[in-house]
C-alpha positions as CSV (number, residue, x, y, z in Angstrom):
1,M,-117.5,15.6,-27.3
2,V,-114.6,14.5,-26.0
3,N,-114.2,13.3,-22.2
4,R,-111.5,15.8,-22.0
5,M,-111.5,19.0,-24.9
6,N,-108.1,20.8,-25.8
7,I,-109.4,23.9,-25.7
8,G,-107.8,26.3,-27.6
9,I,-107.5,30.2,-26.6
10,I,-107.5,33.6,-28.1
11,N,-107.9,36.8,-26.1
12,L,-108.3,39.8,-27.6
13,G,-108.7,43.8,-25.8
14,C,-108.3,44.7,-22.3
15,P,-107.8,43.1,-18.6
16,K,-111.5,42.7,-18.5
17,N,-111.8,40.2,-21.4
18,T,-108.7,38.3,-19.1
19,V,-111.7,38.0,-16.5
20,D,-114.5,36.9,-18.8
21,I,-112.3,34.5,-20.5
22,E,-111.1,33.3,-17.1
23,C,-114.7,32.9,-15.6
24,M,-116.2,31.2,-19.0
25,L,-113.0,28.5,-18.4
26,S,-114.1,28.0,-14.6
27,F,-117.4,26.8,-15.8
28,L,-115.7,24.1,-17.8
29,E,-114.7,20.9,-16.5
30,D,-111.7,18.3,-17.6
31,F,-109.7,20.3,-20.5
32,T,-106.7,21.3,-21.3
33,I,-105.6,24.5,-23.1
34,T,-103.2,23.9,-26.2
35,K,-101.2,26.8,-28.4
36,N,-101.9,24.3,-31.0
37,P,-105.2,24.9,-33.2
38,E,-104.4,22.0,-34.9
39,N,-104.4,20.2,-31.9
40,A,-107.6,22.0,-30.2
41,D,-110.9,20.4,-30.2
42,V,-112.1,23.6,-29.6
43,I,-111.0,27.5,-30.0
44,I,-112.6,30.3,-27.7
45,I,-111.9,34.2,-29.4
46,N,-113.2,36.8,-27.0
47,T,-113.6,39.8,-28.8
48,C,-113.1,43.4,-28.4
49,G,-115.6,45.7,-30.0
50,F,-113.9,48.8,-28.8
51,L,-112.2,50.3,-31.9
52,K,-112.4,49.9,-35.6
53,K,-109.3,48.4,-35.3
54,A,-110.2,45.9,-32.5
55,R,-113.0,45.2,-34.5
56,E,-110.8,44.2,-37.4
57,E,-108.5,42.2,-35.2
58,S,-110.8,40.3,-33.6
59,E,-112.4,39.3,-37.5
60,K,-109.0,38.5,-38.6
61,A,-108.9,36.0,-35.6
62,I,-111.8,34.5,-36.2
63,K,-111.1,34.2,-40.4
64,D,-107.7,32.5,-39.9
65,M,-109.1,30.0,-36.9
66,L,-112.2,28.7,-39.4
67,R,-109.2,28.4,-41.9
68,Y,-107.9,25.2,-39.5
69,K,-111.9,24.3,-39.5
70,E,-111.4,22.9,-42.9
71,K,-109.1,20.7,-42.6
72,N,-110.6,19.1,-39.3
73,T,-114.3,19.4,-39.7
74,N,-115.1,18.8,-36.2
75,L,-113.4,21.7,-34.1
76,K,-115.5,24.1,-32.8
77,I,-115.0,27.5,-33.1
78,I,-116.8,30.2,-30.0
79,V,-117.0,33.5,-30.7
80,S,-117.7,35.6,-27.3
81,G,-117.1,38.8,-26.2
82,C,-118.0,42.7,-27.0
83,L,-118.0,42.1,-30.9
84,V,-121.0,39.7,-30.6
85,E,-122.6,41.8,-28.8
86,K,-122.3,45.0,-30.8
87,E,-122.3,43.5,-34.5
88,K,-124.3,39.9,-33.7
89,E,-126.6,39.8,-36.7
90,N,-123.5,40.8,-39.3
91,L,-121.4,38.6,-37.2
92,I,-123.9,35.0,-37.6
93,D,-124.6,36.0,-41.6
94,K,-121.2,36.4,-42.2
95,Y,-119.3,33.4,-40.2
96,K,-121.7,30.5,-40.6
97,D,-118.8,28.0,-40.2
98,V,-118.6,29.3,-36.3
99,H,-120.6,26.4,-33.9
100,S,-121.6,29.1,-31.4
101,F,-121.4,32.8,-30.5
102,I,-121.9,34.0,-26.8
103,G,-122.5,37.9,-25.7
104,V,-120.8,39.2,-22.9
105,N,-123.6,38.2,-20.3
106,E,-123.9,34.9,-21.0
107,L,-120.5,33.2,-19.9
108,K,-122.2,30.5,-18.1
109,K,-123.8,29.3,-21.2
110,I,-120.3,28.1,-22.5
111,F,-120.6,24.4,-21.3
112,A,-124.0,24.6,-23.6
113,A,-122.5,26.7,-26.4
114,I,-119.9,24.4,-26.8
115,K,-121.8,20.8,-26.5
116,T,-124.8,21.7,-28.5
117,G,-123.8,25.6,-30.5
118,G,-125.9,27.9,-31.3
119,V,-126.6,31.9,-30.3
120,Y,-126.2,33.0,-27.0
121,L,-127.1,36.3,-26.3
122,N,-129.3,38.3,-23.2
123,T,-129.8,41.8,-22.8
124,K,-129.7,41.3,-18.8
125,P,-126.5,42.4,-17.4
126,Y,-124.1,40.1,-15.2
127,I,-121.4,40.5,-13.1
128,Y,-119.6,37.1,-11.3
129,S,-119.2,36.1,-8.3
130,A,-116.2,35.0,-6.6
131,K,-117.1,31.1,-6.5
132,E,-117.4,31.5,-10.6
133,H,-113.4,33.0,-11.1
134,K,-111.8,29.9,-10.0
135,V,-109.6,29.8,-13.9
136,L,-106.0,32.0,-13.6
137,L,-104.3,32.2,-17.2
138,N,-101.6,33.6,-14.8
139,E,-100.6,32.0,-11.1
140,I,-98.3,35.6,-10.4
141,S,-100.7,38.3,-11.3
142,A,-104.6,38.1,-11.3
143,Y,-107.3,40.4,-12.5
144,V,-110.0,41.1,-10.2
145,K,-112.8,42.6,-11.8
146,I,-115.0,44.9,-9.2
147,A,-117.7,46.2,-11.5
148,D,-119.2,46.5,-14.7
149,G,-120.3,48.6,-17.6
150,C,-120.9,51.9,-17.4
151,N,-123.4,55.2,-16.9
152,R,-120.9,57.8,-18.1
153,K,-121.8,59.7,-21.2
154,C,-118.1,60.0,-23.2
155,S,-119.0,61.3,-26.6
156,F,-116.7,58.6,-28.0
157,C,-117.8,55.8,-26.3
158,V,-119.3,52.8,-27.3
159,I,-119.2,50.7,-24.0
160,P,-122.3,51.9,-22.2
161,Q,-124.1,50.3,-25.1
162,I,-122.0,47.2,-25.7
163,K,-121.3,46.6,-21.7
164,G,-124.7,48.3,-20.4
165,K,-125.0,50.1,-17.1
166,Y,-122.9,50.4,-14.0
167,R,-123.1,47.5,-12.0
168,S,-120.3,47.0,-9.2
169,R,-120.1,43.8,-7.3
170,K,-120.7,43.7,-3.0
171,I,-117.5,44.0,-1.0
172,D,-117.9,40.9,0.8
173,D,-117.8,38.9,-2.4
174,I,-114.8,40.7,-4.1
175,V,-112.5,40.0,-0.9
176,A,-113.9,37.1,-0.7
177,E,-112.2,35.9,-4.1
178,I,-108.7,37.7,-3.2
179,K,-108.2,35.6,-0.3
180,N,-109.0,33.0,-2.3
181,L,-106.3,33.8,-5.0
182,I,-103.8,35.0,-2.3
183,S,-103.9,32.0,-0.6
184,T,-103.4,29.8,-4.0
185,G,-100.4,31.7,-4.2
186,V,-100.9,34.9,-6.5
187,K,-99.0,37.6,-5.3
188,E,-100.3,40.9,-7.1
189,I,-104.3,41.7,-7.1
190,N,-105.2,44.0,-10.3
191,L,-108.5,45.9,-9.5
192,I,-110.5,46.4,-12.9
193,S,-113.6,47.8,-14.2
194,Q,-115.0,50.4,-17.1
195,D,-114.7,53.1,-14.2
196,S,-113.1,52.2,-11.0
197,S,-113.9,55.6,-9.1
198,Y,-117.4,55.1,-9.1
199,Y,-117.5,51.4,-7.8
200,G,-120.4,50.9,-5.4
201,V,-122.7,53.9,-6.2
202,D,-125.4,51.1,-7.4
203,I,-126.0,49.1,-4.7
204,Y,-124.2,51.6,-1.8
205,G,-126.0,54.7,-2.7
206,K,-122.5,56.3,-2.4
207,K,-118.5,55.5,-3.7
208,K,-117.4,52.8,-2.2
209,L,-113.8,52.4,-3.4
210,P,-111.9,53.5,-0.5
211,D,-113.7,51.7,1.9
212,L,-113.0,48.3,-0.2
213,I,-109.5,49.1,-0.1
214,E,-109.3,49.3,3.4
215,K,-111.5,46.3,3.5
216,I,-109.2,44.0,1.5
217,L,-106.1,45.2,3.1
218,K,-107.7,44.8,6.6
219,Q,-109.1,40.9,6.1
220,I,-105.7,40.0,4.2
221,K,-102.8,40.3,6.2
222,D,-100.2,38.4,3.9
223,Y,-98.1,40.4,2.0
224,F,-99.5,40.8,-1.7
225,W,-99.7,43.9,-3.9
226,L,-103.1,45.6,-4.5
227,R,-103.1,47.9,-7.8
228,I,-106.0,50.0,-8.9
229,M,-106.8,50.5,-12.5
230,Y,-109.0,52.8,-14.4
231,L,-109.9,55.5,-12.0
232,Y,-112.1,58.1,-13.9
233,P,-111.0,61.4,-12.7
234,D,-112.3,62.3,-9.5
235,F,-110.6,64.5,-6.8
236,D,-112.0,63.0,-3.7
237,I,-111.5,59.6,-4.2
238,V,-107.8,60.2,-5.5
239,K,-107.4,61.9,-1.3
240,K,-108.8,58.7,0.0
241,L,-106.7,56.5,-1.7
242,I,-103.7,58.1,-1.0
243,K,-104.5,58.5,2.7
244,I,-104.6,54.4,2.4
245,M,-101.1,54.4,1.0
246,K,-99.7,56.1,3.4
247,K,-101.0,53.4,5.8
248,D,-100.1,50.4,4.0
249,R,-97.3,49.9,1.5
250,R,-99.1,47.0,-0.4
251,L,-101.5,49.7,-2.3
252,C,-99.3,50.5,-5.0
253,R,-98.4,54.3,-5.6
254,Y,-99.8,53.4,-9.0
255,F,-102.2,56.3,-10.7
256,D,-104.1,54.8,-14.0
257,I,-106.0,57.8,-14.3
258,P,-107.7,58.3,-17.5
259,F,-107.5,61.9,-18.8
260,Q,-108.2,61.8,-22.2
261,H,-107.3,65.4,-23.3
262,I,-105.7,68.7,-21.3
263,N,-107.8,71.2,-23.7
264,D,-110.8,72.4,-22.2
265,N,-112.9,72.7,-25.1
266,I,-112.1,69.6,-26.5
267,L,-112.8,67.9,-22.8
268,R,-116.5,69.6,-23.5
269,D,-116.8,68.1,-26.6
270,M,-115.9,64.3,-25.4
271,K,-118.6,65.2,-22.0
272,R,-115.4,64.1,-19.3
273,G,-117.4,66.1,-17.0
274,H,-114.5,68.9,-16.0
275,K,-111.7,71.1,-17.1
276,K,-108.3,71.1,-17.7
277,N,-107.5,73.5,-13.9
278,Y,-109.4,70.3,-12.3
279,I,-106.8,68.0,-13.6
280,I,-104.0,69.9,-13.1
281,K,-105.3,70.0,-9.4
282,I,-105.7,65.9,-9.2
283,I,-102.2,65.7,-10.3
284,K,-100.7,68.3,-7.9
285,Y,-102.0,66.8,-4.8
286,I,-100.4,63.2,-6.0
287,R,-97.3,64.4,-6.6
288,K,-97.3,66.5,-3.0
289,Q,-99.1,63.8,-0.9
290,I,-96.8,60.6,-2.5
291,E,-93.2,61.8,-3.5
292,N,-93.1,58.3,-5.6
293,A,-96.1,58.1,-7.0
294,V,-96.3,57.1,-11.1
295,I,-99.3,58.3,-12.9
296,R,-100.4,56.8,-16.4
297,S,-102.8,58.1,-18.5
298,S,-104.2,57.9,-22.1
299,F,-105.3,60.4,-24.5
300,I,-107.2,60.7,-27.6
301,V,-105.8,62.4,-30.2
302,G,-107.2,63.8,-33.4
303,F,-111.1,64.3,-31.6
304,P,-112.9,66.2,-33.7
305,G,-112.5,70.0,-33.3
306,E,-108.9,69.5,-31.9
307,G,-107.1,72.1,-34.2
308,K,-103.2,72.9,-34.3
309,K,-103.9,75.3,-30.6
310,E,-105.6,72.4,-29.1
311,Y,-103.2,69.9,-30.0
312,N,-100.2,71.8,-29.2
313,E,-102.3,72.5,-25.7
314,L,-101.9,68.5,-25.4
315,L,-98.0,68.4,-26.6
316,D,-97.0,71.3,-24.3
317,F,-98.8,69.6,-21.6
318,I,-97.7,65.5,-22.1
319,K,-93.6,67.2,-22.6
320,Q,-93.6,68.9,-19.0
321,G,-93.4,65.4,-18.0
322,V,-96.3,65.1,-14.7
323,I,-97.8,62.3,-16.8
324,D,-94.9,59.1,-16.4
325,K,-96.3,56.7,-18.5
326,P,-99.1,58.9,-20.7
327,G,-100.4,56.5,-23.7
328,F,-102.1,58.1,-27.0
329,F,-105.3,56.4,-28.9
330,A,-105.9,57.5,-32.8
331,Y,-109.5,58.6,-32.7
332,S,-111.5,56.6,-33.9
333,D,-114.9,57.8,-35.8
334,E,-117.6,55.4,-33.8
335,P,-120.9,55.4,-35.4
336,G,-123.7,55.5,-32.9
337,T,-121.8,57.8,-30.4
338,E,-121.7,61.8,-30.1
339,A,-118.8,62.7,-31.7
340,F,-120.1,60.6,-34.8
341,L,-122.3,63.8,-35.6
342,L,-119.5,66.2,-34.7
343,K,-118.2,68.7,-37.5
344,N,-114.5,69.6,-38.0
345,K,-112.7,65.9,-38.3
346,N,-109.5,65.4,-38.6
347,N,-107.6,63.2,-41.2
348,S,-106.5,60.3,-40.4
349,K,-103.2,61.3,-42.2
350,K,-103.1,64.5,-39.7
351,I,-103.7,62.1,-36.7
352,K,-101.1,59.8,-37.7
353,M,-98.9,62.7,-37.5
354,R,-99.6,63.8,-34.0
355,L,-99.9,60.5,-32.9
356,K,-96.1,59.8,-33.5
357,K,-94.5,63.3,-32.2
358,L,-96.8,62.3,-29.3
359,T,-95.3,59.1,-29.0
360,V,-91.8,59.4,-29.5
361,V,-92.0,62.4,-26.9
362,S,-93.7,59.8,-24.8
363,K,-90.6,57.4,-24.8
364,K,-88.1,60.4,-23.9
365,I,-90.1,60.5,-20.2
366,C,-90.2,57.3,-19.9
367,Y,-86.9,56.9,-20.6
368,Y,-85.9,59.4,-18.3
369,N,-88.1,58.4,-15.6
370,N,-86.0,54.9,-15.8
371,K,-82.6,56.2,-16.3
372,K,-83.4,57.9,-12.5
373,L,-83.9,54.2,-11.2
374,K,-80.3,53.8,-12.1
375,N,-78.0,52.3,-8.9
376,K,-81.6,52.4,-6.7
377,K,-82.2,49.6,-5.2
378,I,-86.4,48.7,-5.3
379,E,-88.3,46.0,-4.6
380,C,-89.4,43.5,-7.6
381,L,-91.8,40.9,-8.1
382,I,-90.4,37.9,-10.1
383,V,-93.5,37.2,-12.9
384,G,-91.2,35.5,-15.3
385,N,-88.1,34.3,-17.9
386,K,-87.0,36.1,-20.7
387,N,-85.0,33.0,-21.4
388,K,-82.9,30.9,-18.8
389,N,-80.3,33.5,-18.2
390,I,-82.5,36.4,-17.7
391,F,-85.7,36.6,-14.8
392,L,-88.5,39.2,-16.3
393,A,-89.6,41.0,-13.0
394,R,-91.5,44.2,-12.3
395,N,-91.7,46.7,-9.6
396,Q,-95.5,48.8,-8.2
397,N,-94.5,51.2,-10.6
398,N,-95.4,48.9,-13.7
399,A,-98.2,47.3,-14.2
400,P,-98.9,43.9,-16.1
401,D,-99.6,44.2,-20.1
402,V,-99.6,47.6,-20.4
403,D,-96.1,48.9,-18.4
404,D,-92.2,47.4,-18.6
405,F,-90.6,44.8,-17.6
406,I,-86.9,44.8,-15.4
407,L,-84.6,42.4,-16.6
408,L,-82.8,40.7,-13.9
409,E,-80.0,38.2,-14.7
410,N,-80.0,34.6,-13.1
411,Y,-77.9,34.1,-10.2
412,G,-79.3,30.5,-9.7
413,N,-81.7,31.1,-6.5
414,I,-84.3,33.1,-7.3
415,Q,-87.7,32.2,-7.5
416,K,-90.6,33.4,-9.8
417,G,-93.2,34.1,-8.1
418,K,-91.2,36.0,-4.9
419,F,-90.2,39.8,-4.3
420,Y,-86.5,40.6,-4.2
421,K,-84.4,43.6,-3.4
422,V,-83.3,44.8,-6.6
423,R,-80.3,46.9,-7.8
424,I,-80.9,48.7,-11.0
425,N,-77.9,49.3,-13.4
């Protein structure tokens, strides 16, 4: 192995995978990241195994990178992440030329995986500590994982099988990590997990997300944005977070709450643990308490038993515009889930048609919300460049990777990583 490695990265899936790849890189020394596979000594493919489409994308990446190994026999392909955990036997048998496979609990073994190869899988649940997250792929906006795994029993989801039981990090460790990130110039912290509302139950005996937020804001005096992602619908948690938002404008008025559906029968079969009226209660409270709040949510289209009536109920709900940023996923029939055993399944053609119609409605809502900003002056964070004449910016209502950019003309004195007041024209 060369003294200084050129490492290529293909990171697939959700922001939680971004943190995992950053932690793996944090365990290495003397490396340079390259975007050209032909220049790489090592290529790490961090896979997603959540849905069939994601698994297909991950396997395509493996096949594509193995073609470079045909030209460079010294190239080491490392495959890590959720797909490895879910389909390890199949992958190991199928891709003989992969140098090493790493499961989600073996991030620390990345150096050994590169040096000696082999298979690194461990059933003991792992969650990183502050000192193990030293490398960032984005120097302005960082993801911080507050927990991993999931204790929910949603009938459509394989995450508990892949990630294991819910495990929270300690409050002091999370605060220490964020302090360090802010000190290096990071301006936006995005807290993530499989279920942020549940944070703390496993180690503190009760839900402690509001306590975590208060301690972060109390111990860090710098100005930055703090955003919470993946809130499971929980009215009490939402109430407490709103109370904090009213006191500290650094906590983004951004509610990322996956509702998944709105029909009571579908919610029951999904095993979500609440009904439509509970969802409406949360939304109404947010709207009443925080005037400029933004609600993002995801919905599954075509779940078994979703007939015309159930679909129209979802469609009518979305048309009301109470969800500012609705996102939609086609139902994926996943073996090993309870939903896989349900009857009255929809065919793919019907699901695609329903998805297309909802997407059109969603675009209209987003366009309407953007139009409301015209002539308003809002605070923005400069996060990059589209070209030499146009900067890319975001406000608190736009999360990284999933939401829109604001395009800002370059006036010559604008700096990346700085906050500015911007008038929308």
